[in-house]
Backbone as CSV, one residue per row, in Angstrom:
resi,resn,N_x,N_y,N_z,CA_x,CA_y,CA_z,C_x,C_y,C_z
1,MET,-73.930,-81.323,5.167,-73.177,-80.235,4.369,-71.806,-80.614,4.780
2,LYS,-70.912,-80.183,3.615,-69.549,-80.279,3.798,-68.634,-79.141,3.387
3,LEU,-67.600,-78.724,3.627,-66.965,-77.665,3.432,-65.457,-77.955,2.955
4,HIS,-65.209,-77.827,1.846,-64.163,-78.125,1.128,-63.019,-76.893,1.380
5,THR,-62.125,-77.350,2.173,-61.421,-76.066,2.819,-59.943,-76.164,2.520
6,TYR,-59.050,-75.269,3.005,-57.613,-75.559,3.125,-57.427,-74.550,4.589
7,TRP,-56.473,-75.249,5.426,-56.072,-74.558,6.504,-55.877,-73.133,6.571
8,ARG,-55.150,-72.824,5.426,-54.528,-71.564,5.303,-55.003,-70.425,4.586
9,SER,-56.268,-70.984,3.877,-56.764,-69.898,3.085,-57.765,-69.054,3.913
10,SER,-57.419,-67.699,3.521,-58.396,-66.568,4.398,-59.856,-66.924,3.969
11,SER,-60.097,-67.022,2.691,-61.389,-67.103,2.097,-62.098,-68.136,2.805
12,ALA,-61.760,-69.391,2.903,-62.345,-70.665,3.244,-62.343,-70.292,4.932
13,TRP,-61.636,-69.435,5.725,-61.345,-69.170,6.733,-62.961,-68.347,7.037
14,ARG,-63.154,-67.252,6.435,-64.345,-66.965,6.546,-65.613,-67.532,6.722
15,VAL,-65.721,-68.635,6.008,-66.689,-69.365,6.035,-66.975,-70.084,7.279
16,ARG,-65.468,-70.747,7.768,-65.465,-71.351,8.798,-65.831,-70.416,10.062
17,ILE,-65.709,-69.487,9.996,-65.962,-68.336,11.254,-67.413,-68.255,11.166
18,ALA,-68.215,-68.255,9.979,-69.631,-68.081,9.800,-70.339,-69.246,10.058
19,LEU,-69.939,-70.532,9.790,-70.251,-71.856,10.274,-70.179,-72.001,11.935
20,ALA,-69.249,-71.897,12.335,-68.995,-71.908,13.655,-70.106,-70.714,14.428
21,TYR,-70.014,-69.514,14.043,-70.676,-68.485,14.629,-72.292,-68.963,14.896
22,LYS,-72.764,-69.178,13.486,-73.961,-70.027,13.544,-74.199,-71.550,14.280
23,GLY,-73.399,-72.071,14.525,-73.740,-73.459,15.161,-74.066,-74.449,14.134
24,ILE,-73.773,-74.264,12.794,-73.835,-75.249,11.804,-73.178,-76.392,11.720
25,GLU,-73.453,-77.606,11.878,-72.830,-78.813,11.979,-72.455,-78.889,10.346
26,HIS,-71.080,-79.421,10.388,-70.730,-79.575,8.845,-69.497,-80.651,8.705
27,ASP,-69.216,-81.386,7.810,-68.099,-82.132,7.615,-67.043,-81.288,6.797
28,VAL,-65.756,-81.298,7.197,-64.459,-80.567,6.510,-63.860,-81.734,5.881
29,VAL,-63.522,-81.418,4.505,-63.037,-81.969,3.392,-61.836,-81.229,2.963
30,PRO,-60.478,-81.533,3.400,-59.472,-80.648,3.213,-59.260,-80.584,1.632
31,VAL,-58.493,-79.590,1.075,-58.094,-79.403,-0.225,-56.694,-78.953,-0.102
32,HIS,-55.500,-79.510,-0.432,-54.434,-78.921,-0.339,-53.960,-78.408,-1.848
33,LEU,-53.919,-77.058,-1.325,-53.479,-76.043,-2.510,-52.249,-76.093,-3.003
34,LEU,-51.351,-76.819,-2.356,-50.012,-76.851,-2.636,-49.405,-78.281,-3.207
35,ARG,-49.894,-79.562,-2.651,-49.343,-80.660,-2.855,-49.654,-81.071,-4.253
36,ASP,-49.127,-81.787,-4.785,-49.241,-82.249,-6.160,-49.633,-81.654,-7.387
37,GLY,-49.036,-80.151,-7.111,-49.454,-79.183,-8.164,-50.726,-78.146,-7.951
38,GLY,-51.420,-78.749,-6.548,-52.383,-78.185,-5.993,-53.606,-78.991,-6.464
39,GLU,-54.217,-79.441,-5.119,-55.349,-80.363,-5.498,-56.691,-79.938,-5.907
40,GLN,-56.698,-78.604,-5.863,-57.492,-77.534,-6.454,-57.788,-77.678,-8.080
41,HIS,-56.676,-78.155,-8.539,-56.598,-78.354,-10.195,-56.940,-79.558,-10.572
42,HIS,-57.247,-80.754,-9.432,-57.692,-82.048,-10.128,-59.115,-82.196,-10.714
43,ALA,-59.193,-82.764,-11.355,-60.694,-82.721,-12.261,-61.546,-83.135,-11.196
44,ASP,-61.541,-84.051,-10.240,-62.682,-83.986,-9.289,-63.042,-82.885,-8.572
45,PHE,-62.035,-81.999,-8.148,-62.357,-80.686,-7.694,-62.982,-79.776,-8.585
46,LEU,-62.317,-79.738,-9.870,-62.956,-78.538,-10.786,-64.481,-78.888,-11.161
47,ALA,-64.692,-80.334,-11.167,-66.148,-80.333,-11.356,-66.864,-79.630,-10.232
48,LYS,-66.406,-79.152,-9.011,-67.253,-78.360,-8.109,-66.946,-77.397,-7.993
49,ASN,-65.604,-76.715,-8.583,-65.480,-75.109,-8.742,-64.597,-75.362,-9.998
50,LEU,-65.254,-74.435,-11.021,-64.189,-74.498,-12.329,-62.941,-73.577,-12.004
51,LEU,-63.237,-72.579,-11.138,-61.927,-71.560,-10.965,-60.904,-72.584,-10.090
52,GLY,-61.443,-73.811,-9.725,-60.370,-74.284,-8.891,-59.836,-73.596,-7.572
53,GLN,-60.796,-73.083,-6.795,-60.500,-72.208,-5.663,-61.305,-73.008,-4.655
54,VAL,-60.899,-72.560,-3.351,-61.736,-72.815,-1.864,-62.029,-71.385,-1.379
55,PRO,-63.381,-71.306,-0.615,-64.131,-72.745,-0.172,-65.132,-72.934,-1.277
56,VAL,-65.591,-74.565,-1.031,-66.812,-74.895,-1.533,-67.647,-75.411,-0.478
57,LEU,-68.656,-75.027,-0.642,-69.929,-75.692,0.334,-70.674,-76.470,-0.447
58,GLU,-70.516,-77.840,-0.110,-71.369,-78.886,-0.804,-72.800,-78.902,0.183
59,LEU,-73.741,-79.187,-0.628,-74.879,-79.386,0.176,-75.335,-80.872,-0.662
60,SER,-76.404,-81.697,-0.043,-76.789,-82.640,-0.436,-78.355,-83.033,-0.815
61,PRO,-79.167,-82.102,-1.515,-80.247,-82.226,-1.589,-80.511,-83.218,-2.863
62,PRO,-81.782,-84.196,-2.988,-81.811,-85.015,-3.971,-82.171,-83.974,-5.249
63,PRO,-82.007,-84.588,-6.017,-81.211,-86.266,-6.332,-79.917,-85.977,-6.788
64,ALA,-78.995,-84.647,-6.386,-77.763,-84.835,-6.775,-77.182,-83.582,-5.805
65,PRO,-75.872,-83.684,-5.389,-74.997,-82.496,-4.747,-75.377,-81.213,-5.369
66,VAL,-75.513,-80.207,-4.371,-75.356,-78.763,-4.782,-73.834,-78.301,-4.465
67,PHE,-73.150,-77.632,-5.226,-71.849,-76.810,-4.985,-71.876,-75.216,-4.808
68,LEU,-71.731,-74.880,-3.715,-71.779,-73.473,-3.646,-70.395,-72.844,-3.377
69,THR,-70.006,-71.776,-4.245,-68.635,-71.214,-4.242,-68.615,-69.921,-4.084
70,GLN,-67.525,-69.162,-3.866,-67.382,-67.951,-3.250,-67.821,-67.109,-1.809
71,SER,-66.856,-67.183,-1.220,-67.029,-66.982,0.365,-68.061,-66.286,0.662
72,LEU,-68.271,-65.051,0.232,-69.350,-63.999,0.550,-71.037,-64.260,0.136
73,ALA,-70.822,-65.145,-0.994,-72.007,-65.662,-1.510,-72.406,-67.039,-0.523
74,ILE,-71.629,-67.762,-0.295,-71.849,-68.961,0.632,-72.276,-67.976,2.217
75,ILE,-71.722,-67.157,2.757,-71.950,-66.689,3.896,-73.462,-66.049,3.899
76,GLU,-73.864,-65.433,2.930,-75.141,-64.921,2.595,-76.254,-66.200,2.310
77,TYR,-75.674,-67.259,1.668,-76.628,-68.089,1.865,-77.038,-68.720,3.345
78,LEU,-75.765,-69.193,4.259,-75.755,-69.457,5.740,-76.731,-68.430,6.365
79,GLU,-76.758,-66.996,5.940,-77.629,-65.804,6.680,-78.775,-65.986,6.484
80,GLU,-79.400,-66.499,5.134,-80.645,-66.595,5.007,-81.348,-67.931,5.348
81,LEU,-80.389,-69.031,5.235,-80.989,-70.122,6.015,-81.036,-70.240,7.407
82,HIS,-80.048,-69.531,8.211,-80.197,-69.439,9.488,-79.612,-68.150,10.110
83,PRO,-80.706,-67.472,10.315,-80.641,-65.710,10.343,-80.094,-65.484,11.719
84,GLU,-80.088,-66.528,12.591,-79.847,-66.024,14.189,-78.416,-67.222,14.498
85,PRO,-77.577,-66.508,14.911,-77.129,-65.172,14.999,-76.605,-64.540,14.075
86,PRO,-77.436,-63.186,13.706,-77.027,-62.250,12.360,-75.359,-62.237,12.255
87,LEU,-75.189,-62.287,10.934,-74.105,-61.447,10.408,-74.078,-60.397,9.816
88,LEU,-75.161,-60.046,9.646,-75.638,-58.822,8.840,-76.791,-57.758,9.748
89,PRO,-76.224,-56.488,9.806,-77.009,-55.686,10.938,-78.512,-55.633,10.320
90,SER,-79.528,-55.550,10.973,-80.921,-55.233,10.510,-81.201,-54.058,10.023
91,GLU,-80.432,-53.180,10.552,-80.491,-51.607,9.692,-80.046,-51.641,8.241
92,PRO,-80.985,-51.053,7.342,-80.299,-51.026,6.114,-79.077,-50.353,5.832
93,LEU,-78.927,-49.271,6.573,-77.536,-48.660,6.034,-76.354,-49.371,6.874
94,ALA,-76.562,-49.859,8.035,-75.511,-50.458,8.494,-75.143,-51.639,7.860
95,ARG,-76.456,-52.600,7.553,-76.114,-53.743,6.617,-75.363,-53.465,5.527
96,ALA,-75.343,-52.054,4.817,-74.682,-51.816,3.331,-73.030,-51.414,3.793
97,ALA,-73.021,-51.067,5.119,-71.614,-50.517,5.500,-70.965,-51.775,5.829
98,ALA,-71.547,-53.234,6.335,-70.948,-54.199,6.602,-70.516,-54.816,5.541
99,ARG,-71.454,-54.787,4.388,-71.185,-55.488,3.069,-70.078,-54.721,2.315
100,SER,-70.039,-53.334,2.476,-69.062,-52.772,1.962,-67.728,-52.624,2.668
101,LEU,-67.369,-52.729,3.661,-66.145,-53.352,4.346,-65.822,-54.563,4.147
102,ALA,-66.725,-55.655,3.970,-66.269,-56.774,3.808,-65.886,-56.694,2.199
103,GLU,-66.438,-56.185,1.468,-65.798,-56.138,-0.156,-64.569,-55.449,-0.085
104,ILE,-64.026,-54.430,0.673,-62.794,-54.032,0.708,-61.781,-55.075,0.717
105,VAL,-61.766,-56.011,1.507,-61.008,-57.144,1.999,-61.380,-58.000,0.703
106,ASN,-62.818,-58.410,0.412,-62.812,-59.410,-0.651,-62.550,-59.166,-1.942
107,SER,-62.474,-57.860,-2.498,-62.270,-57.543,-3.771,-61.105,-56.704,-3.783
108,GLY,-60.923,-55.817,-2.809,-59.484,-54.654,-2.761,-58.290,-55.455,-2.404
109,ILE,-58.395,-56.310,-1.552,-57.013,-57.018,-0.900,-56.834,-58.423,-1.314
110,GLN,-57.673,-59.364,-0.830,-57.458,-60.730,-0.922,-56.907,-61.211,-2.415
111,PRO,-57.567,-60.743,-3.518,-57.152,-61.233,-4.932,-55.719,-60.912,-5.237
112,PHE,-55.146,-59.720,-4.577,-53.547,-59.700,-4.955,-52.933,-60.504,-4.232
113,GLN,-53.376,-61.260,-3.090,-52.351,-62.173,-2.528,-52.453,-63.371,-2.567
114,ASN,-53.674,-63.650,-3.582,-53.999,-65.292,-3.899,-52.911,-65.951,-4.322
115,SER,-52.886,-67.291,-3.813,-51.703,-68.067,-4.494,-51.660,-68.285,-5.918
116,GLY,-52.607,-68.400,-6.612,-52.797,-68.352,-7.844,-52.335,-67.322,-8.624
117,VAL,-52.592,-66.092,-8.056,-52.010,-65.095,-8.961,-50.560,-64.629,-8.387
118,LEU,-50.002,-65.001,-7.054,-48.488,-65.146,-6.851,-47.602,-66.015,-7.740
119,ARG,-48.277,-67.117,-8.030,-47.500,-68.247,-8.723,-47.492,-67.680,-10.194
120,HIS,-48.737,-67.045,-10.727,-48.598,-66.757,-12.267,-47.205,-65.294,-12.015
121,LEU,-47.229,-64.344,-11.000,-46.488,-63.553,-11.244,-44.993,-64.387,-11.213
122,GLU,-44.613,-65.210,-10.334,-43.531,-65.574,-10.336,-42.949,-66.284,-11.830
123,ARG,-43.972,-66.746,-12.438,-43.359,-67.058,-13.799,-43.679,-66.018,-14.788
124,ALA,-44.604,-65.190,-14.939,-44.627,-64.332,-15.838,-43.545,-63.049,-15.379
125,ALA,-43.283,-62.727,-14.443,-42.496,-61.676,-13.920,-41.386,-61.963,-12.836
126,PRO,-40.519,-62.733,-13.353,-39.488,-63.353,-12.051,-38.889,-62.417,-11.352
127,GLU,-38.797,-61.020,-12.178,-38.015,-59.827,-11.446,-38.895,-59.168,-10.669
128,LEU,-40.075,-59.204,-10.669,-40.739,-58.709,-9.839,-40.740,-58.913,-8.223
129,ASP,-40.263,-57.799,-7.431,-40.499,-58.042,-6.033,-41.804,-58.441,-5.304
130,ARG,-42.087,-59.710,-5.056,-43.183,-60.161,-4.662,-43.851,-59.706,-3.225
131,LYS,-42.515,-59.209,-2.317,-42.925,-58.556,-1.254,-43.377,-57.237,-1.018
132,GLN,-42.828,-56.571,-1.997,-43.123,-55.293,-2.259,-44.737,-55.181,-2.624
133,TRP,-45.000,-56.103,-3.525,-46.349,-56.136,-4.296,-47.436,-56.405,-3.223
134,LEU,-46.929,-57.489,-2.241,-47.768,-57.655,-1.124,-47.900,-56.615,-0.143
135,ARG,-46.978,-55.776,0.267,-47.058,-54.613,1.076,-48.020,-53.603,0.353
136,HIS,-47.626,-53.328,-0.785,-48.153,-52.165,-1.478,-49.941,-52.554,-1.256
137,PHE,-50.386,-53.770,-1.897,-51.867,-53.928,-1.927,-52.398,-54.162,-0.840
138,ILE,-51.834,-55.029,0.243,-52.430,-55.367,1.533,-52.534,-54.165,2.166
139,GLY,-51.349,-53.133,2.013,-51.269,-52.013,3.023,-52.327,-50.967,2.491
140,ARG,-52.588,-50.949,1.376,-53.437,-49.667,0.658,-54.873,-50.322,1.106
141,GLY,-55.063,-51.609,0.959,-56.541,-51.934,1.314,-56.679,-52.063,2.625
142,LEU,-55.624,-52.604,3.685,-56.032,-52.070,5.037,-56.068,-50.795,5.578
143,GLY,-55.242,-49.772,4.845,-55.395,-48.447,5.082,-56.928,-48.055,4.741
144,ALA,-57.326,-48.205,3.750,-58.648,-47.690,3.466,-59.697,-48.544,4.269
145,LEU,-59.468,-49.773,5.078,-60.301,-50.109,5.631,-60.358,-49.579,6.887
146,GLU,-59.398,-49.166,7.303,-59.063,-48.618,8.656,-59.745,-47.051,8.728
147,ARG,-59.898,-46.405,7.555,-60.415,-45.057,7.694,-61.852,-45.381,7.434
148,ALA,-62.440,-46.378,6.561,-63.920,-46.359,6.307,-64.147,-47.117,7.951
149,ALA,-63.520,-47.847,8.499,-64.177,-48.416,9.757,-64.364,-47.433,10.994
150,GLU,-63.533,-46.145,11.009,-63.781,-45.093,11.922,-65.039,-44.918,11.808
151,ALA,-65.974,-44.484,10.525,-67.140,-44.068,10.845,-68.111,-45.044,11.196
152,HIS,-67.922,-46.399,11.435,-69.075,-47.279,11.813,-68.789,-48.125,13.013
153,SER,-67.492,-47.901,13.558,-66.997,-49.188,14.291,-67.748,-48.918,15.872
154,GLY,-67.994,-49.803,16.422,-68.285,-49.853,17.892,-66.966,-50.588,18.737
155,SER,-67.930,-52.025,19.328,-66.936,-52.795,19.729,-66.520,-53.718,18.362
156,PHE,-67.227,-53.808,17.297,-66.525,-54.520,16.080,-66.673,-53.464,14.806
157,LEU,-66.363,-53.705,13.856,-66.235,-52.815,12.897,-67.559,-51.868,12.252
158,VAL,-68.745,-52.605,12.575,-69.903,-52.133,12.467,-70.951,-52.169,13.594
159,GLY,-70.619,-51.178,14.196,-71.348,-51.193,15.554,-70.934,-52.114,16.685
160,ASP,-71.649,-52.850,17.522,-71.517,-53.668,18.745,-71.661,-55.049,18.728
161,ALA,-71.763,-55.463,17.201,-72.079,-57.038,17.020,-71.127,-57.529,15.855
162,PRO,-70.810,-58.713,16.041,-70.143,-59.129,14.923,-70.718,-59.169,13.479
163,SER,-70.312,-58.714,12.323,-70.898,-58.891,11.133,-69.774,-59.628,9.993
164,VAL,-70.501,-59.538,8.714,-69.432,-60.177,7.689,-68.338,-59.583,7.592
165,ALA,-68.328,-58.160,7.773,-66.992,-57.272,7.668,-65.966,-57.984,8.816
166,ASP,-66.406,-58.398,10.106,-65.417,-58.865,10.866,-64.928,-59.952,10.535
167,VAL,-65.944,-60.905,9.809,-65.492,-61.996,9.499,-64.434,-62.188,8.680
168,CYS,-64.449,-61.113,7.516,-63.416,-60.884,6.609,-62.253,-60.278,7.147
169,LEU,-62.283,-59.369,8.061,-61.186,-58.494,8.678,-59.970,-59.460,9.247
170,VAL,-60.360,-60.743,10.324,-59.461,-61.452,10.956,-58.832,-62.258,10.145
171,PRO,-59.398,-63.124,9.333,-58.525,-63.573,8.433,-57.524,-62.733,7.782
172,GLN,-57.729,-61.749,7.388,-56.963,-60.860,6.355,-55.727,-60.527,7.110
173,LEU,-55.987,-60.106,8.621,-55.261,-59.418,9.437,-53.731,-60.583,9.646
174,TYR,-54.495,-61.654,9.733,-53.645,-62.856,9.787,-52.616,-63.219,8.558
175,SER,-53.302,-62.947,7.199,-52.454,-62.953,6.359,-51.539,-61.966,6.012
176,ALA,-52.024,-60.699,6.435,-51.112,-59.401,6.250,-49.694,-60.032,6.942
177,ARG,-49.914,-60.438,8.196,-48.796,-60.631,8.989,-47.855,-61.830,8.452
178,ARG,-48.848,-62.859,8.126,-47.785,-63.970,7.400,-46.753,-63.567,6.093
179,PHE,-47.375,-62.447,5.416,-46.469,-62.078,4.445,-45.828,-60.738,4.857
180,GLY,-45.499,-60.283,5.993,-44.545,-59.631,6.758,-45.056,-58.350,6.575
181,VAL,-46.458,-57.667,6.588,-47.218,-56.490,6.565,-47.247,-56.265,7.974
182,THR,-46.695,-54.753,8.279,-46.955,-54.436,9.786,-48.633,-54.058,9.664
183,THR,-49.096,-54.722,10.955,-50.522,-54.133,11.139,-50.759,-53.219,12.166
184,ASP,-49.789,-53.012,13.183,-49.904,-52.174,14.326,-50.261,-50.538,14.163
185,VAL,-49.982,-50.456,12.749,-50.295,-48.982,12.377,-51.835,-48.732,11.906
186,TYR,-52.506,-49.626,12.107,-54.253,-49.754,12.060,-54.948,-50.229,13.261
187,PRO,-54.725,-48.939,14.185,-55.498,-49.303,15.713,-56.632,-49.748,15.641
188,THR,-57.762,-49.157,14.896,-58.904,-49.369,14.891,-59.142,-50.954,14.362
189,LEU,-58.486,-51.431,13.243,-58.512,-52.940,13.118,-58.018,-53.705,14.112
190,CYS,-56.797,-53.601,14.664,-56.403,-54.132,15.710,-57.419,-54.349,16.785
191,ARG,-57.991,-53.268,17.126,-58.804,-53.392,18.376,-60.006,-54.195,18.285
192,VAL,-60.384,-54.174,16.983,-61.846,-55.195,16.816,-61.078,-56.614,16.501
193,GLU,-59.952,-56.785,16.007,-59.538,-58.042,15.878,-59.649,-58.791,17.465
194,VAL,-58.997,-57.987,18.278,-58.983,-58.350,19.754,-60.150,-58.767,20.222
195,GLU,-61.281,-58.048,19.893,-62.557,-58.263,20.274,-63.103,-59.532,19.821
196,CYS,-62.938,-59.475,18.433,-63.312,-60.790,17.760,-62.798,-62.012,18.328
197,LEU,-61.571,-62.142,18.718,-60.866,-63.156,19.094,-61.032,-63.542,20.505
198,ARG,-62.111,-62.673,21.128,-62.478,-63.454,22.234,-63.841,-64.553,22.045
199,LEU,-64.193,-64.529,20.734,-65.401,-65.252,20.795,-64.781,-66.715,20.412
200,ASP,-65.249,-67.750,20.762,-65.084,-69.163,20.284,-65.186,-69.347,18.665
201,ALA,-66.036,-68.764,18.085,-66.179,-69.200,16.671,-64.824,-68.723,15.707
202,PHE,-64.288,-67.209,16.386,-63.308,-66.892,15.809,-61.972,-67.702,16.007
203,ARG,-61.970,-67.799,17.157,-60.762,-68.848,17.885,-60.711,-69.993,17.210
204,ASP,-61.866,-70.796,17.318,-61.717,-72.456,16.880,-61.515,-72.610,15.655
205,SER,-62.104,-71.494,14.487,-61.760,-71.704,13.037,-60.287,-71.176,12.563
206,ARG,-59.493,-70.585,13.440,-58.181,-70.130,13.156,-57.431,-71.557,12.361
207,PRO,-56.595,-71.081,11.440,-55.763,-72.125,10.825,-55.076,-73.052,11.460
208,GLU,-54.379,-72.762,12.722,-53.763,-73.817,13.476,-54.794,-74.970,14.244
209,ALA,-55.896,-74.623,14.487,-56.903,-75.321,14.882,-57.399,-76.313,13.807
210,GLN,-57.073,-76.304,12.577,-57.832,-76.926,11.609,-57.193,-78.394,11.229
211,PRO,-58.127,-79.323,11.103,-57.559,-80.739,11.185,-56.249,-80.851,10.075
212,ASP,-56.321,-80.015,8.941,-55.169,-80.425,7.917,-54.078,-79.100,7.927
213,ALA,-53.842,-78.559,9.392,-53.033,-77.593,9.585,-51.657,-78.555,9.394
214,GLU,-50.551,-77.541,9.053,-49.031,-78.120,9.044,-48.361,-77.252,9.715
215,ILE,-47.378,-77.607,10.377,-46.293,-76.929,11.067,-45.498,-76.395,9.949
216,VAL,-45.190,-74.960,9.991,-44.669,-74.553,9.144,-43.528,-73.471,9.694
217,ALA,-42.369,-73.641,9.074,-41.325,-72.549,9.944,-41.214,-71.495,9.403
């Protein structure tokens, strides 16, 4: 099993957390999203993911490799393959809540901060204030997540065990701060983040701990 990843990709970080939490051995294949026009646009990578995005989980069943894309689909696959420890609650409503909170991040925030979207905006609308764009969409999404989490949270976003919702939360808060978004106005999210970062799986999968991490001023 190989994970094609980029150290600062929040979507790839989600899968790194899941792999670490479940103790699944894998090899890391770095894909630099900025160098040489972005290695994700090279023909060999596009053969693995036509959208040119990380993460990609590469499996090696005979007779040919299989490439899984989209972080939440990969995490669901890992959950089915290695159900313990779980990242989805056993109770149906709690399970639906975890998926719903994860999708607030996955569908309602992350696409607006995607590097490909930001590069397109820079070309198509150079007059646009990208910082304002990011503050608006990230703030709107985190505000919704904060309010939604109030109904479900215990120690974590849904109850007292980590779930796929937390796997999405921690990378998103990291990205928010990287883009200059204030996060201390989301007390529930920040409290849960502290709880998550007590766990090795969340700490060890941080961007700075990755083999392809770079020092960024």
